matplotlib code that plots the C-alpha trace (Angstrom):
import matplotlib.pyplot as plt

x = [10.1, 7.3, 5.2, 1.5, 1.6, -2.0, -2.6, -6.2, -8.8, -10.8, -13.6, -14.3, -14.2, -15.4, -12.5, -10.4, -11.7, -11.3, -7.5, -7.3, -9.0, -6.7, -3.5, -4.0, -0.6, 1.1, 2.7, 4.0, 3.4, 1.2, 2.3, 0.2, 0.5, -2.5, -6.2, -8.0, -11.2, -13.5, -15.6, -16.4, -18.9, -17.1, -14.3, -14.7, -14.4, -11.0, -9.5, -10.1, -8.4, -5.3, -5.0, -4.4, -2.6, -0.3, 3.1, 3.9, 1.8, 1.8, -1.0, -3.1, -4.9, -8.2, -6.8, -5.6, -9.2, -11.0, -9.0, -6.7, -8.7, -9.6, -8.3, -11.5, -12.7, -10.0, -12.0, -14.6, -18.4, -18.4, -15.4, -16.3, -19.6, -17.6, -15.4, -18.1, -20.1, -17.1, -16.7, -20.4, -19.5, -16.3, -15.2, -13.1, -10.4, -10.1, -9.7, -7.5, -5.6, -5.7, -4.2, -1.1, -0.1, 3.3, 3.7, 5.7, 8.1, 9.1, 12.0, 11.1, 13.1, 14.6, 12.0, 10.2, 6.3, 5.3, 1.2, 2.3, 5.7, 8.5, 9.6, 5.9, 2.8, 0.3, 1.9, 0.5, 2.9, 1.5, 3.6, 7.1, 8.2, 6.9, 9.8, 12.9, 15.1, 13.2, 16.1, 17.7, 14.8, 15.5, 17.1, 16.7, 16.0, 12.6, 9.8, 6.1, 3.4, -0.2, -2.7, -3.1, -5.2, -3.4, -1.2, 1.9, 5.0, 8.3, 12.3, 14.8, 18.7, 21.5, 19.7, 16.8, 13.5, 11.2, 7.6, 6.5, 3.4, 0.1, -2.0, -4.0, -7.9, -7.4, -4.5, -4.3, -1.1, 2.6, 6.1, 8.8, 12.5, 14.3, 17.7, 20.8, 21.6, 18.0, 15.7, 11.9, 8.6, 5.9, 2.3, 0.4, -2.8, -6.1, -7.7, -11.2, -11.4, -9.4, -8.9, -7.3, -10.2, -10.3, -12.4, -10.6, -9.1, -5.5, -2.5, 0.9, 3.1, 7.0, 9.0, 12.4, 14.0, 13.6, 13.7, 10.1, 7.5, 4.1, 1.3, -1.9, -6.0, -8.8, -12.4, -14.5, -18.4, -18.8, -22.5, -22.2, -20.0, -22.3, -25.3, -23.0, -22.6, -26.3, -27.7, -25.4, -26.7, -23.5, -23.2, -24.3, -21.3, -19.3, -21.2, -21.3, -17.9, -16.5, -18.1, -15.9, -12.9, -12.7]
y = [-19.5, -20.2, -17.1, -17.3, -15.1, -13.4, -10.6, -9.2, -10.3, -7.6, -7.9, -11.6, -13.0, -16.4, -17.0, -15.4, -17.7, -21.0, -20.0, -19.7, -23.3, -24.2, -23.0, -23.7, -24.9, -24.5, -21.1, -18.9, -15.1, -13.7, -10.6, -9.4, -7.6, -5.3, -5.0, -5.8, -4.1, -3.2, -6.1, -8.0, -7.2, -8.0, -5.3, -4.5, -8.2, -8.3, -5.1, -6.2, -9.5, -8.2, -5.2, -8.2, -10.5, -9.6, -8.6, -6.8, -5.5, -3.1, -1.2, -2.0, 0.3, -0.5, 0.2, 3.6, 4.1, 4.9, 7.9, 8.9, 11.7, 10.5, 7.0, 5.3, 7.7, 5.4, 2.2, 0.5, 1.0, -2.1, -1.4, 2.1, 1.2, -1.3, 1.7, 3.7, 1.1, 0.5, 4.0, 3.9, 0.5, 1.1, 2.9, 6.0, 4.4, 2.0, 4.2, 6.4, 3.0, 2.1, 5.3, 4.9, 1.6, 2.0, 1.7, -1.6, -3.1, -4.0, -6.1, -7.2, -10.8, -12.7, -11.6, -8.7, -7.6, -5.4, -5.2, -4.3, -4.3, -3.0, -0.1, 0.7, -0.4, 0.2, -1.7, -5.1, -7.8, -10.6, -11.3, -12.8, -9.5, -7.5, -8.8, -7.7, -5.7, -5.9, -7.5, -4.0, -3.3, -6.5, -6.1, -9.9, -12.7, -13.5, -11.0, -11.3, -9.3, -9.1, -7.0, -9.5, -12.1, -14.7, -17.0, -18.0, -16.2, -16.6, -17.6, -16.5, -16.8, -19.0, -20.5, -17.9, -17.7, -20.2, -19.8, -20.6, -23.0, -22.7, -25.8, -27.6, -27.8, -31.3, -30.1, -28.0, -27.3, -26.9, -26.7, -24.6, -24.9, -21.6, -22.2, -19.6, -17.8, -17.1, -14.5, -15.0, -13.1, -14.9, -13.7, -16.0, -15.7, -13.5, -14.7, -13.0, -12.5, -15.2, -14.0, -17.3, -19.4, -21.1, -19.9, -21.6, -19.3, -18.9, -18.2, -19.3, -20.4, -19.5, -21.9, -20.1, -23.4, -25.4, -22.9, -23.9, -22.0, -23.6, -22.4, -23.6, -23.5, -24.4, -24.4, -22.0, -20.9, -19.2, -18.7, -17.5, -14.7, -14.2, -13.8, -11.0, -8.9, -9.1, -8.1, -5.1, -4.0, -4.1, -5.1, -8.1, -9.1, -8.8, -11.6, -13.9, -13.5, -15.5, -18.6, -19.0, -17.6, -14.8]
z = [21.6, 19.5, 17.9, 16.8, 13.9, 12.9, 10.7, 8.9, 11.3, 10.2, 13.1, 12.7, 16.1, 15.0, 13.0, 15.4, 18.0, 16.1, 15.8, 19.2, 19.8, 17.0, 18.0, 21.7, 23.5, 20.8, 21.0, 23.7, 22.4, 19.7, 17.6, 14.4, 11.3, 11.2, 10.3, 13.1, 12.0, 8.9, 7.0, 9.9, 12.7, 15.6, 16.0, 19.3, 21.0, 18.3, 19.7, 23.4, 22.8, 20.7, 23.3, 26.1, 24.2, 21.6, 22.4, 19.2, 16.4, 13.6, 12.0, 9.2, 6.5, 8.0, 11.4, 10.0, 8.1, 11.4, 12.3, 9.2, 7.5, 3.9, 3.9, 3.8, 1.0, -0.9, -0.3, -2.2, -1.1, 0.9, 2.9, 3.4, 5.0, 7.3, 8.4, 9.1, 11.0, 13.1, 14.2, 15.8, 17.4, 19.0, 21.8, 21.5, 23.7, 21.0, 18.1, 20.0, 20.6, 17.0, 16.1, 18.2, 16.8, 14.7, 11.4, 10.2, 9.7, 13.2, 13.9, 17.5, 17.4, 15.0, 12.4, 11.6, 11.2, 8.3, 7.0, 3.5, 1.6, 4.1, 2.0, 2.1, 4.7, 1.9, -1.0, -1.7, -2.3, -4.3, -7.0, -7.8, -9.3, -6.1, -4.0, -6.3, -4.0, -1.1, 0.7, 1.1, 3.5, 5.9, 9.2, 9.7, 7.3, 8.0, 7.6, 8.1, 6.5, 5.4, 3.4, 0.7, 2.4, 0.4, 2.6, 1.2, 0.0, -1.1, 0.0, -2.3, -2.2, -3.7, -6.9, -7.1, -6.0, -4.5, -3.5, -0.3, -0.9, 1.4, 2.7, -0.2, 0.8, 2.3, 4.4, 7.8, 7.7, 5.6, 7.3, 6.0, 7.1, 7.3, 6.7, 6.5, 3.3, 2.1, 2.6, 3.5, 2.8, 4.4, 4.6, 7.1, 5.4, 6.7, 9.8, 8.8, 5.2, 3.2, -0.3, -1.8, -2.5, 1.0, 3.6, 6.3, 8.7, 8.0, 10.4, 11.2, 13.5, 13.6, 16.0, 16.4, 18.3, 15.6, 12.8, 11.3, 10.6, 10.2, 7.7, 9.2, 8.3, 10.5, 9.5, 11.8, 11.8, 8.8, 9.2, 12.6, 11.2, 8.2, 10.7, 12.6, 9.1, 8.5, 11.8, 11.7, 8.9, 6.7, 2.8, 2.3, 0.1, 3.0, 4.2, 1.1, 0.5, 3.5, 2.3, -1.0, 0.2, -2.5]

ax = plt.figure().add_subplot(projection="3d")
ax.plot(x, y, z, "-o")
ax.set_aspect("equal")
plt.show()
């Protein structure tokens, strides 16, 4: 089975469409680590596609912010504005659907899905010291997560902890072999708003038969996404940051 692993799409339908073109024919099923909405100006289209196509999804904090009282007030001004705009744009049925998404982690197959940490869905995992002791939360040896918008992750076991390296700016893919006796915590990277100084949309494919994770990057029409954001009257910073991947 080959799984397309998506996270942090954030209403960026242009980036999602580029990922789907790039991954066409290379996966059997879609799963998602959350944050379908927020920041971008295409939340309805993203929700519609994910509702139809994703076999499993865990909720992200921006998904919760459209229905959970008081959560958006913890966001910065631009993120709050995006949630307010989203509430005016998406259907009540979509809000209800977002409210029913499960918290992570889920363990549907030989891997798990979480948005943040497996011990706390709102916890960011960005540094090596953040993973100490997380293996106690694992039901399988492989867990995909999001939230940080940083592609990469860690493997640890005999011999210590090693970083999982994302593709460089000149590469479109990095392959990682999953082997016994190690734990793996892998972030596919953000589809819709990367923050690792690479503006290309990020995603992963997990090939369980070959025991390989492919971390991938694909260019998309950033200008089109920026125009959508500006036409919606959303904060300009949400458009400009797409070009720098920060």
